[in-house]
N, C-alpha and C positions, 0 to 999 in steps of 0.2 A: 504494500500500500504506500503510495507516494505521500510525502509530508503534507500537512495542512499548510496552506499558503495564507499568511495574514498580512494584508496591506498595512503599511505604516507610512502613509503619504507625507511627503515633505511639505506640500501646500496643495490647495485645490487647483485642479487643472483649468486654466482659462485658455480656450482655443484662440490662437493668435489671428489677428486680421492680417491680410496680405499687404506687405509693405514693398514687395519687390515684384517686378514683372517676370514672367517666364522668359528664359533665354537659353541659348545653346551653351554648352560647356566646351571649353577649348579641348581639342583632340589630345594635347599633351597631358591634360588633367584626367581625361577619360582613360588614357593609357596607364595612368598611375594606379588605377583601380584593378583589383584582382578580377580575372575573367569569370563571368557568370551572368545570370539573368539581370542582376542589378546593373552591371556595367552596360549591358545592351540597352537598357532603358535610359541610362545616363547619356548615351550617345544618340538617342533617337530624334533629337530636335529640341524645341523649346520646352523646358521643364522647370520645375521648382524642386527644391531640396529641403528635407528636414535633416539636420545634421546633429551629430554628437561626436565625442571623441575622448581619447584617453591615452596617456603614455603607455608604452608596452609593459606587460607584466608576465611573470612566469606562469605557464599553464593557463593562459587566457585571463590571468589577473583575478582579482576578487569578484565576488558576486555582483557588485554594483556595476561592473563593466558590462556584464550581460544584461542587467536591467536597463542600462542606458541604451544599448542596442535594440532591445525589445521595445522600449518606449518610442524610439525613433521610427521603427517599423510600423507600430500601431498608429502613431499620430500621422505618419505620412499617408497611410491607407485612409484614415478618416478625412484628411484634408483633400485628398484626391477624389474621394467619393462625393464630397460636398462642393468642391470647386470646379470639377469638370476639366481639370488639367493634370497632367502627369506630375506626381510628387514622389521623388525618389529618396529613400532613407540612406544616408551616407554616414559611415563611421570613419572619422579622421584619426588615423594612427599617427600619433605624435612621435615619430622616430627620431626627431631632433633632440628629444629629451636626453639628458646625460646622467640622470639620477639612478646609477646602477644599484645603489643600496636599497632603492625602492623596488627595483625590477628583478633582483636576484633571488627572491624567495617567495614562498606562498605558504598558506596554512591549510591543513585538512583535518577532518575528524577521522581517526584511525579505526581499525577493526575493533578495538576495545572501547571505543567511544571517547577516547581522550584526544586532546588537541596535540597536533604534531606539526612541526615546521619542516618544510622542504627547502633547502638552500643550495643554490648552484655553486657559488664560490664568492670570495671577497675580492674587491678591486684594491690593489696595493695603494696606500695613501699617496705615494709619489706618482702614480700613473696619471696620464692626461685624462681629462674628463671627456672621453669620447662620446659622441651621440650613440644612443642605443642602436641606431641604424648601422653602426660600424663596430658594434660589440658582438662578437660571435658567441654562440652558446658554448662551443668548445667541447672537448671530450667529457667534461664534467656532467654534461646533460644526461649522458647514458646512466651514470650512477644515480642521478636525481630521479630519473624515470624508474629505476629499479627500486629506489626507496619508496616511491609512490606505490609500486606494485606490491612490495612486501608489507607495507603498512595498512593496506586496505583489504576488506573482506573479499572472499572469492564469490563472485556472482556471475550470472549469465551475461551481464553487461560489461564486465571488467575488460575483457579482451578488446572490445570495440573502443572503449574509452582510451585505453593505453595505445591502441593503434592510431586513434585520432590525434593524440598528443605527440606520439612518437614520429608521425609523418611530418609534423610541423616543426617540432623542436629537435632539430638535427645538429650535430656538432658543427657543420659548415654554415648553418643558417645564423643570421644575426638575430638578436633578441627581438628587434622590431619586426623583421620579416616572419619569424616564427610565430609571434603574437598575431600578426595579420593573417597568416595562413590558418591558424587554429580558429580564429574568429570567423573567417570566411567559410571554412569547412562546416562550422556549426550553424551559421545563420545566413550564409550566402544563398542557399537554396530557398530561403524565405524572402529573398529580395533585397537583403542588405548589401549595400556597396561598401566594401572595405577599401578605403583609399590610403595608399601608401604616400603620405604627404612628403616623405623624404625621397621620393623618386626623382631622378635627375630632371625629367621633363617638367614635373610639377614645380620643382624648385626654380627652374628657369622662368616659368610662367609667373611665379610669385615674386621673382627678384625685383622688378620695378617697385612693387608695393613695399618691400622690405627696405630698399634704398630710400624711398620717400620718407620713411619713418626715422631716418638719421637726423632729421631736422627737429625731432621732438626730444625734449629733456624732461624726464619724469621727476617726481619729487625726490627720488633718491640720488639725483644728479647724473644718472646714466640714461642713455637712449634705450628704447625697447628692442634694440637689435643686438644679436650676438654673432660673433665670428669664431670659427675654429682656428685657434692660434697655437702658440708653442705649448701651452698648458692645457690644451683642449678647448672646449666651448667656453667663450668668455664674453662678458658684457662690454659694450663700447661706450665710452664717455667722450663728448665733444671737448676738444682742447685746441684753441687757436683755429687754424684752418684745416685741422684734421681730427682724428679720433684715436683714443688710447684705450687698450684693454684694461679691465679692472685688476686682474690678477697678475698677468705677465708683463704689463707695462709696455706692450708693443704698440707702435704708432702706425696708423694707416691714413693715407691721403684719400681724397674723394676718387681720384683716378684709380688708385689701387683697389678700392672696394668695388668700383664699377667693373674693373677687370675680373675680380673674383666672381662677381655676379654673372658675368658673361661666360667665363671659362670653367669655373668650379663653383657653381651656385650652391652646391651641397654644404659649403663651408659657412654660408650665411643662414641665419634662422631668426624667427621672431621669438620674443619672450611671451609670457603667458597672456599679457594684455594685447599684444599685437597679433597673436595667432588668430583670434576670431575675426579680426579685420582682414587679414590675408585670406582667410576662408571666405569671407563675403566678397572679396575680389574674384576669387576663383569659381565660386558657386552661387547660384541664385537662391540663397537660403531664406526660407520663409520663417523657420523656427530653429532654435538651437536647444536641444535637450540637455539640461545642465544638472549637476549635483549641487549640494548646498554650498560648497566652497566657491564654485563658479558663479552661483547666483549672487554671491557677495561681491566678487571682484569684477564681474562683467560691466557694471555701470562705470567703473573707473576707466574702461577702454573707450568710452564715448567720444572724447576729443580726438582720438586717433583716426576715426572714420573720415572726418573732414580733411585732415592733413594728408592722409594716405590717398584718399579719393582724388584730390587735386593733383598730388605729385605723381600718382601712378596712372593718371589718365582715366580714372574710374568715374569721374563725374564732372569733368570740366571745371574743377574747383568747387563743385557743389557737394562733394563728399560721396560716401557710399551708404546705401541703406543698411541700417543695423538689423541684425537678426533679433527676433523676439525670443528672449530666454523662457523656456518652459521647464518647470521642475520635473525631473524624471520620476518614474514609478519607483517606489521603495517598498520592501516587504521583508518578512521573516519566514523561513522554512521551519516548521515545527514537526519534528519526527514523532511517530506514534509513541515510542518509549518515553520521550520527553513530555508529550501530552499527558500520558498516564501519571507521570510524576507530578506535573503541575496540578492535575485534578485531585490527586490523592492528598496534597498538602494545601489545597485551596489557594494556589498562587495565581498571579497574573503575569503576563509577559513583562509588564512594566517593573515588576519586582526585581528582575534580573539587571536592571539598569542602575542600581544603587551603588553605594560606595563598597570597595572591596571588603569582604568579610561580613557585611551587614546582613545579607540574607542567610548566611551560614549561622550567624549568632541567633537570628530570629527563629530558625527551624529548631536549633538545639534548645532554645528557651522553651519551646512548645513541649519538650519532653521532660521538663522539670516537674517534680511532684506538685500537686495542686496547692495553691496558696503560697508557694515558695517566694515568688516575686513580691507578693503582698507582705510577707513577713520581713523581707529585706527592706521594703519601703517603710514599713512600720518602725523597724529598727533605726533607720536613718532619721526618720521624723522624731523619734524619741530622743536620740542623741542630740539632735539640734535643739529640741525643746528644753531638755534638762540643762544643757550648757547655757542656754539663753537665760534660764532662771538663776544660774550660778553667777553669771557675770555681774549683775548689780550688787550682789552680796560681796564679792571679791573687791569690786571697785570702791565700796564704802570702807573696807578695811585697809586695802593696799592697792591703789590704782596701777602700780607697776606690775601687778600679777595678772592683769587683764589679758595682756598679750600671750603669756604662757597658757592661760586657760583656753584662749582661742586656738592656739597651736595644738593643744591636747584634743580639742573638739575636731579639728581638721584631721588629726592623726587617727582618731577613732572612726571618722567617716571613711578615711582612706583604707583603714584596716578592713572595714566592712566591704568596701568595693573589692579589695584584694581577695577576700574570702569568696565573694560572688564570682570573680574571674576564675579562681581555682576550681570552683564547683562546675562552671561552664566547661573548663578545660577537661575535667574528668568526664563530663557528659559527652564531650566530643570524642574522647577515646572510646567510650562505650557505644557511640553511634557512628562508627566508621562506615558502615554500609550506607546509612543515610547521607553522610557527607560525600561519599564517593559518588552516589547517584546525583547529588546536587552538583558536584564538580563536573560531571559529564553533561548534565543539562546546561550548565554555564558554558562549557566548551563549545556547544553548538549554538546556543542562543546569544551569548555575550562573550565570545572568546577574547581573552586578555582584557576584559572589561570594556570592549568596544562593540559597536553594532555588528551583528553577524555579517552583513553584506560588505563591510569594509575589511574583513579579515579572511574569511573562508573562500576557497575557490569552488567553482561549480563541479570540478572533476570528481571529488570524493562523493558528492551527492549523486552524480550520474552513474558512478560505479555501483552505488546501492540501488538506485531506482530506475535507471535507464531513460530512454527517450520520452517516456510518459511524463516525467517531471518537466522536461523542457516544453512539451505540449501544454501542460497545465499552466506553466508560467506564461506562455504566449496568450492563452485564453484569459488569464487574470489581467494581464497588461492591456489586452484588447478591450476588456470591460472598462478599465480605467480610462482609456482613450475615448471611449464612446459615452462616458457617463455624463459629461457636462452638457 
């Protein structure tokens, strides 16, 4: 039985009004998409796009990556149905990203129900910050796949899932391309366009927009443009008649950056604020499906649309039409064993979002003998009352003794609290089974104290439940898209 799917929406869905006109997508941008039905529709003529995106991650990244893609598919279908024009869902693979520490690992729930990390390798501290589009999986990926195989239960779906990931995450593949291929194999058949934004042709097409943004200085003193220099991907800061990299201190003239844009455009890339602007230049985007962090920073990109639009020839100085941000679908997968635990102890999903140890203490307290907590409360109240009566007497005799009396009261209260702690610790030892069940419920609902969708990868769920889970998620997200 597949897990219960519980929506936890970031915000109500408001269907965006069309701000852009349908248009053709440049052939070089179409060629940057992986082949399939989505790319064919992208090339068919005047279209609109619903876009989303994410930096590459190991084994298709955390669950929210899949939720973004499913949200884009569902919203594009609704907008196409209502607007009478082709609307193509596009997933922008941000292969320019250089955060290897974010992309080199993922988390699963293993066959015992415990949280387990799968880590590829570490990048040496002195290594250049290469874009993930140039960071190969390497031979370590084979051992990482083997750890996934060994850690997960044997099911009828396991061989297919391992084959899916193994065909994409190969030693010779870059992390960006492996991520793109895995996502394409999973959702390409459902119409998703997986766009390799780091593709040479796409980079050449985007280069004028990136160069135009060199005239912008952000509040941190740097431009929204990065260049791959001696220390890897590096921010540029205007200085005199040129630009200097933040970390390596290398200097570039306008002519040098234009030559890079022409000959090796892969070395130039937008920062997080410029990226949606570049996307709007390349694609007729009617809506961008965003996560909570993106919803916060996207408004800060607003001034860039006018600057880049004029400088890149995107609007004759009138700027580029901004995408409408739409909160992605969000949810929690609740497995049957976890559902039973929740029901048995009268819990809610929200209870797993508290401070570390809070729920553990609550459940252990429930095993205390009747009236135990009331007795401790009565003892604390009695200590406070009796010392309160003593203070006026002591004050009349010798005021200097008031402070020692208060210290004695505090010590008595602390001793009471210490006894209570030791009692709970003893109960925890006696309730190892309960706490083990709680830990395993937390491992799947709130791993590492974070939302499930931000930590766990879909792979371990697919190994357990197969393609029926993906179909159920698609149906749930489609209901979300059609609800407003």
